N, C-alpha and C positions, 0 to 999 in steps of 0.2 A: 467539394466533399460534403457529404451529408452530415448533419449534426448528430452527435451520439445521444442515446436515450437518457443517459445519466444527466448530461448537461440540460437537456430539455426538461427533465423532472425537476432539477434544482431551480431552474429559471421560473418555475411556477410561483416562486417567492423570491424576487430579485435579490434581496439582502442575503439569502442563502447562497445563491449563485455567486455573488461577490465574495462571500466568506470562503466558500469552497475553493474558488480560484486563488484567493490570497493564501489560504492554508497550503494548497498544493505548491504554490511558488516558494513559500517558506520551507516546506518539508523537502523540496527537491532542489531548487535553485540556490537556496541559502542554507542548505543542510550542513551540519558539522560532520556528518558521516560520509565516508567514501560511497559513491553511488552504487557500486557493486555490493558492498556490505548491506546497504539499505534494500537493494532489489532482492538479494538472497533472503533477507529477513521477511520481506513482503511475500515472496513465493512460499516460504515456510509457513507464514501466517495463514495464507489461503489454503494450503494443504492441511494445516492443523484444524481448521474449522470446516473442511470439506467443501470449500468453494472451488469451482472449476478453474478459476483464474485463467481465462482464455489468453492465448499468446498475444492477441491484439491489444490487451491492456498492459502488457509489460512495457516498462519504461525504455525509451530510446533517446538518443541524442543525435545531433547533426552528424556525428562521427559514426553512428551505427547503433546497433543494439548494445545495451549496457553490458550484458553478460559476455559479449565478445572481448571485453577488456579484462575478463577474469584471469586470463593466463598471465597478465602483467602485474598481478597483486604481489606485494611484498609478503614475507612470512608473517609479519605482524598483522597485515590486513587479512590474510587467510585465517589467522587466529581469531580476528574480530568477526569474520563471517561465521565461524563455528560457534563462537560465544553468542552471537546474535540469534542464530538458529536455535540453539539450546534454550536461550532465554524466552524467545517468542513461543516455542513449543510448551514450555512450562507455564507461561502466562495463560495460554489458551487452556491447557489441561487443568490448571488450578483456578481458572476463572479470575485471574489477577492475583491470587494469593501465593505468589512465589516466595519460597523460603529465603531467609536472610543469607544463608551460606551461598546460594546460587547468585543472589543479588550482589553480594560482595565480590564474588569471583568475576561476575560480569563487569562490574564497575572497574575492576583492575585491568580489564582489557581495553578500556576506553578512557578518554579524557572526560572531565565532568560535563563539558558541552556535548560530547558525543553520546554519553550515557543519557543525558536529558533528552536529546534528539531521538535516541533509540526508544526510550520508554513512551514518549508522546507519539512517535511514529507507529509503534505497535498498537496503541489504543486507536489511533486514527485509521490505520489500515484495516484492523479487525472490524472496527465500527462501520467503515465504509463498505466493507464486504457484506456485512449484515444488511446495510441499507440496500445495496445492489441486489442481494438475494431476495429481500422483501419486495422489491419492485421488479424482480426478474430480469434485470439488465436488458434483455433483448425482446424478441417478438411477443413474449407472453406478458409484457408489462401490464399490470392490472389497472393502471391509470388510463381511463378510456381515451382521452385525447391523444396521449402519447402512443398507445397501442394503435389507434387509427392512423396516426402519422407514419408509424413503422410499416403498417400494412400497405399504405399508399406509396411506400418507397422514399419518404421524405426524411427519415432518420436511419442512421446506421446502427 
């Protein structure tokens, strides 16, 4: 399988590539949040900033696409999805300046570890979407060597 453009971009400075790989492992494999809660928050973040968030970037596991497990969520986890979506939409709309009342309500839906994970994940995913948009993720990447590799069919 061809390498993706984002990884090629980050590998221009190997410590960045290592950092991103580590951060993604922590944010997904070691997450305090249920994976569907996190994925719904990530989709809402993309939609809130106007990012296309193509289906190929959506998280999947060996068992299948994350959102296929959505029908098995408990009522508490469904409440967490709703709280996460409301919070990320407010974070984006207010550029991080979420009011205290919403923050307290959101904290009540999560454990302390889950809320910390949620807040950092929002910042990470919104930030990475901006990075991706700045480098155009795909064929229009403005970084000449990466764009040339895409055009040659070497990167997906």
